C-alpha positions in Angstrom: 119.5 -139.9 -14.7 117.5 -137.5 -16.9 119.5 -136.0 -19.7 119.3 -132.2 -19.8 118.0 -130.6 -23.0 120.2 -127.8 -24.4 118.5 -124.5 -24.8 117.9 -123.5 -28.4 120.5 -121.2 -30.0 119.1 -118.1 -31.8 121.5 -116.0 -33.8 120.8 -112.4 -34.8 122.9 -111.2 -37.8 122.9 -107.4 -37.9 122.2 -107.1 -34.2 123.6 -103.6 -33.8 121.2 -101.9 -36.2 117.9 -100.2 -35.5 115.9 -103.4 -35.9 118.6 -105.7 -34.7 118.8 -103.9 -31.4 115.1 -104.3 -30.9 115.0 -107.9 -31.8 118.0 -108.7 -29.6 116.4 -106.9 -26.7 113.2 -109.0 -26.9 115.0 -112.3 -27.5 117.2 -111.6 -24.4 114.0 -111.9 -22.3 113.7 -115.5 -23.3 115.3 -118.6 -21.7 117.5 -119.3 -24.7 121.1 -119.1 -25.9 121.4 -115.9 -27.9 124.3 -114.9 -30.2 124.2 -111.3 -31.3 126.4 -110.5 -34.3 126.9 -107.0 -35.6 129.6 -104.8 -37.2 129.4 -102.8 -34.0 129.1 -103.9 -30.4 125.5 -104.8 -29.6 124.0 -103.4 -26.3 122.4 -106.2 -24.2 119.9 -105.3 -21.4 121.0 -106.1 -17.9 119.3 -108.9 -16.1 118.2 -110.8 -19.2 117.1 -114.4 -19.0 119.0 -115.5 -22.1 122.6 -116.7 -22.1 124.0 -114.0 -24.4 127.1 -114.0 -26.5 128.0 -110.8 -28.3 130.3 -110.8 -31.4 131.5 -108.2 -33.8 132.3 -109.3 -37.3 132.3 -108.5 -41.0 130.2 -111.4 -42.2 131.4 -111.0 -45.8 135.0 -111.9 -44.9 136.5 -115.4 -44.5 134.8 -117.9 -42.3 133.0 -115.3 -40.1 129.5 -116.2 -41.3 130.0 -119.9 -40.7 131.4 -119.3 -37.3 128.5 -116.9 -36.5 125.8 -119.4 -37.3 127.5 -122.6 -36.1 125.0 -124.7 -34.2 122.1 -122.3 -34.7 118.6 -123.5 -34.4 117.2 -120.3 -35.6 118.7 -117.3 -37.5 117.4 -113.8 -37.8 119.0 -112.2 -40.9 118.9 -108.4 -40.7 122.1 -107.5 -42.5 121.8 -105.0 -45.3 124.2 -102.7 -47.2 124.3 -99.2 -45.8 125.9 -96.6 -48.0 126.9 -93.1 -47.0 125.1 -91.4 -44.1 122.8 -94.3 -43.2 121.1 -94.8 -46.6 120.0 -98.1 -48.1 120.1 -96.7 -51.6 122.1 -98.7 -54.1 123.6 -97.7 -57.4 123.2 -100.0 -60.3 126.2 -102.3 -60.6 127.3 -101.8 -57.0 129.1 -105.1 -56.4 129.7 -104.4 -52.7 125.9 -103.9 -52.1 125.1 -107.1 -54.1 127.6 -109.0 -52.0 126.0 -108.0 -48.8 122.3 -107.9 -49.8 122.3 -111.1 -52.0 125.6 -112.9 -51.5 125.3 -113.3 -47.8 121.9 -115.1 -48.2 123.5 -117.6 -50.6 126.5 -118.0 -48.2 124.1 -118.5 -45.3 122.2 -121.3 -47.1 125.5 -123.0 -47.9 126.9 -122.9 -44.4 123.7 -123.5 -42.5 121.9 -126.0 -44.8 122.2 -129.8 -45.0 121.6 -130.4 -41.3 119.4 -133.1 -39.9 117.0 -130.5 -38.7 117.1 -127.4 -41.0 117.4 -124.1 -39.1 114.7 -121.5 -39.1 115.8 -118.4 -41.1 113.8 -115.2 -40.8 114.9 -112.6 -43.4 114.2 -108.9 -43.3 112.7 -107.7 -46.6 111.0 -104.5 -47.6 107.5 -103.6 -48.9 109.2 -101.5 -51.6 110.7 -104.6 -53.3 107.3 -105.2 -54.8 107.7 -101.8 -56.7 104.7 -100.7 -58.7 102.8 -103.8 -57.6 102.6 -102.5 -54.1 101.0 -99.3 -55.3 98.4 -101.4 -57.1 97.7 -104.0 -54.5 98.2 -103.8 -50.7 97.9 -107.6 -50.2 100.8 -108.7 -52.4 98.6 -110.5 -54.9 100.1 -108.7 -57.9 103.5 -110.0 -59.3 106.5 -108.1 -58.0 107.8 -105.2 -60.2 110.9 -103.9 -58.3 112.1 -100.5 -59.5 115.4 -99.9 -57.7 118.6 -101.9 -57.5 118.1 -102.3 -53.7 114.7 -103.8 -54.2 115.9 -106.1 -57.0 118.6 -107.4 -54.6 116.2 -107.9 -51.8 113.9 -109.8 -54.1 116.7 -112.0 -55.3 117.7 -112.8 -51.8 114.1 -113.7 -50.8 113.8 -116.0 -53.9 117.0 -117.8 -53.0 115.8 -118.4 -49.5 112.4 -119.7 -50.7 114.2 -122.1 -53.2 116.5 -123.4 -50.4 113.4 -124.0 -48.3 111.8 -126.0 -51.1 115.0 -128.1 -51.2 114.8 -128.7 -47.4 118.1 -126.9 -46.7 116.5 -124.3 -44.3 113.1 -123.3 -43.1 113.1 -119.8 -44.4 110.7 -116.9 -44.6 110.8 -113.2 -45.4 109.0 -110.4 -43.6 108.5 -107.6 -46.0 108.4 -104.6 -43.7 106.7 -101.3 -43.9 108.8 -98.1 -43.2 110.4 -98.5 -39.8 110.8 -95.8 -37.2 112.0 -95.7 -33.6 110.1 -94.1 -30.7 113.1 -92.8 -28.8 113.3 -95.6 -26.3 116.8 -96.7 -27.4 119.8 -94.7 -28.6 119.6 -96.4 -32.0 116.2 -94.8 -32.6 117.8 -91.3 -32.7 119.9 -91.7 -35.8 118.0 -94.1 -38.1 115.2 -93.4 -40.5 113.1 -90.5 -41.8 111.3 -89.9 -38.5 114.7 -89.4 -36.7 116.0 -87.3 -39.5 113.0 -84.9 -39.4 113.1 -84.7 -35.6 116.7 -83.7 -35.8 115.9 -81.0 -38.3 113.0 -79.7 -36.3 115.1 -79.5 -33.1 117.7 -77.5 -35.1 115.0 -75.1 -36.3 115.3 -76.2 -39.9 112.3 -76.7 -42.2 111.2 -80.2 -42.9 111.7 -80.9 -46.6 109.6 -83.1 -49.0 110.5 -84.1 -52.5 106.9 -83.9 -53.6 103.6 -82.1 -52.6 103.3 -84.2 -49.5 100.4 -86.4 -50.6 102.6 -89.5 -51.0 101.5 -92.1 -48.5 103.4 -94.5 -46.3 102.7 -97.3 -43.8 104.8 -96.6 -40.8 105.7 -99.4 -38.4 107.3 -98.9 -35.0 110.6 -100.9 -34.8 109.4 -102.5 -31.5 106.3 -103.9 -33.3 108.5 -105.1 -36.1 110.8 -106.9 -33.6 107.7 -108.6 -32.1 106.8 -109.8 -35.6 110.2 -111.5 -36.0 109.7 -113.3 -32.7 106.2 -114.4 -33.8 107.7 -115.8 -37.0 110.3 -117.7 -35.0 107.6 -119.2 -32.9 105.6 -120.4 -35.9 108.1 -121.8 -38.4 105.7 -124.5 -39.7 103.2 -121.8 -40.6 105.4 -119.0 -42.1 108.2 -121.0 -43.9 108.5 -121.0 -47.6 106.9 -117.7 -48.5 107.0 -114.0 -47.7 104.6 -112.0 -45.5 103.6 -108.3 -45.4 104.2 -106.8 -42.0 103.0 -103.2 -41.3 100.5 -101.2 -39.3 97.8 -101.6 -41.9 97.4 -97.8 -41.8 98.8 -95.0 -44.0 99.7 -91.4 -43.4 100.7 -88.8 -46.0 104.3 -87.5 -45.8 102.9 -84.0 -45.4 100.8 -85.0 -42.4 103.6 -87.0 -40.9 106.1 -84.1 -41.1 103.6 -81.5 -39.8 102.9 -83.9 -36.9 106.6 -84.2 -36.1 107.0 -80.4 -36.3 104.1 -79.9 -33.8 105.4 -82.7 -31.5 108.8 -81.0 -31.3 107.1 -77.6 -30.8 105.1 -78.9 -27.9 108.3 -80.0 -26.1 110.5 -77.0 -27.1 108.0 -74.2 -26.7 109.1 -72.8 -30.0 106.8 -72.4 -33.0 106.6 -75.4 -35.3 109.1 -75.3 -38.1 107.7 -75.1 -41.6 107.2 -78.1 -43.9 108.1 -77.3 -47.5 108.5 -78.9 -50.9 111.9 -78.9 -52.6 113.2 -80.4 -55.8 114.0 -84.2 -55.5 117.6 -85.0 -54.6 119.8 -86.4 -57.2 119.7 -89.8 -55.5 115.9 -89.9 -55.4 114.1 -92.8 -57.1 110.7 -93.6 -58.6 109.7 -95.3 -55.4 110.0 -92.1 -53.5 107.0 -90.8 -55.4 104.8 -93.9 -55.0 102.2 -94.6 -52.3 103.1 -97.8 -50.3 100.2 -99.2 -48.3 100.0 -102.8 -47.2 97.6 -105.3 -45.7 99.2 -107.4 -42.9 96.0 -109.4 -42.2 97.5 -112.7 -43.6 100.4 -112.5 -41.3 98.2 -111.5 -38.4 95.9 -114.5 -39.0 98.8 -116.9 -39.4 100.7 -116.0 -36.2 98.5 -113.8 -34.1 100.8 -110.8 -34.2 99.3 -107.3 -33.9 101.0 -103.9 -33.9 100.7 -102.2 -30.5 102.4 -98.8 -30.8 100.1 -95.9 -31.8 101.8 -93.6 -34.3 100.9 -90.3 -32.6 102.1 -91.4 -29.1 105.3 -92.8 -30.6 106.1 -89.6 -32.4 105.5 -87.6 -29.2 107.9 -89.9 -27.3 110.5 -89.4 -30.0 110.3 -85.7 -29.8 110.8 -85.9 -26.0 113.8 -88.3 -26.5 115.5 -85.8 -28.8 115.0 -83.1 -26.2 117.4 -85.1 -24.0 120.1 -84.5 -26.6 119.9 -80.8 -26.3 
């Protein structure tokens, strides 16, 4: 009699967030066992191929993390500290943020390591954790110079994962992501990120506000493309493990151009004149990174795993404007 081979178990930590929802949706299309773990209930598409288990848990409490990753062959770690109205900004000395952003990675290494076959761990980093270095080099060749507490914590977590990989405890990698945005194809797209925030303002007839003259540049990556990047990393652990990778569109747009494009996209749907785009004094919680250009070169990751971004920015922004119209 032929012994059946168990389907691999993939665990998504932070599955109810913007990126977690997109990653879970794509993984659900695969013939695997999928465990989606979030602070809120995670929506799972109907008719999926995966055997899906949905859990809600605070992973910083008790044995929740160990239970969440028990038996996992691969783990996608997307959990990050969110403070206030959906912001990732972290005050210096914020122990709660440090516990979530750094402590959970150390805990994950402890509970998931020391197995006969180390699990794959793909961690969500940020291009901003390079700090000034990212403004100087788009390919990551300049040593990291993190400027904010959040970026320092992200870098510390990444370094812990790389050290654990060197010791053979896990097969870990970090994807340093460009600025993410949704394109209105999922409810989570409508309340997360700068593109969603500016769409909401435009639909309310409010001006779109910038903390500078609008020339600051960003690489914007559609969350659906980011989710495909995580699946590509899961499919090539022998290639990506032990280091970090830059993942973005490879293109930049100024904040001024982005906001004007959003205003015009909303106007085209609403029939109203585009709302103005104006400069205002920086908010009290602004940081030095808000005033820096962030461009990145994803060619190394593309060459390693064959991933390419698919979603054109203009078309995605137009879809987002239409999606917000449905809320009216």
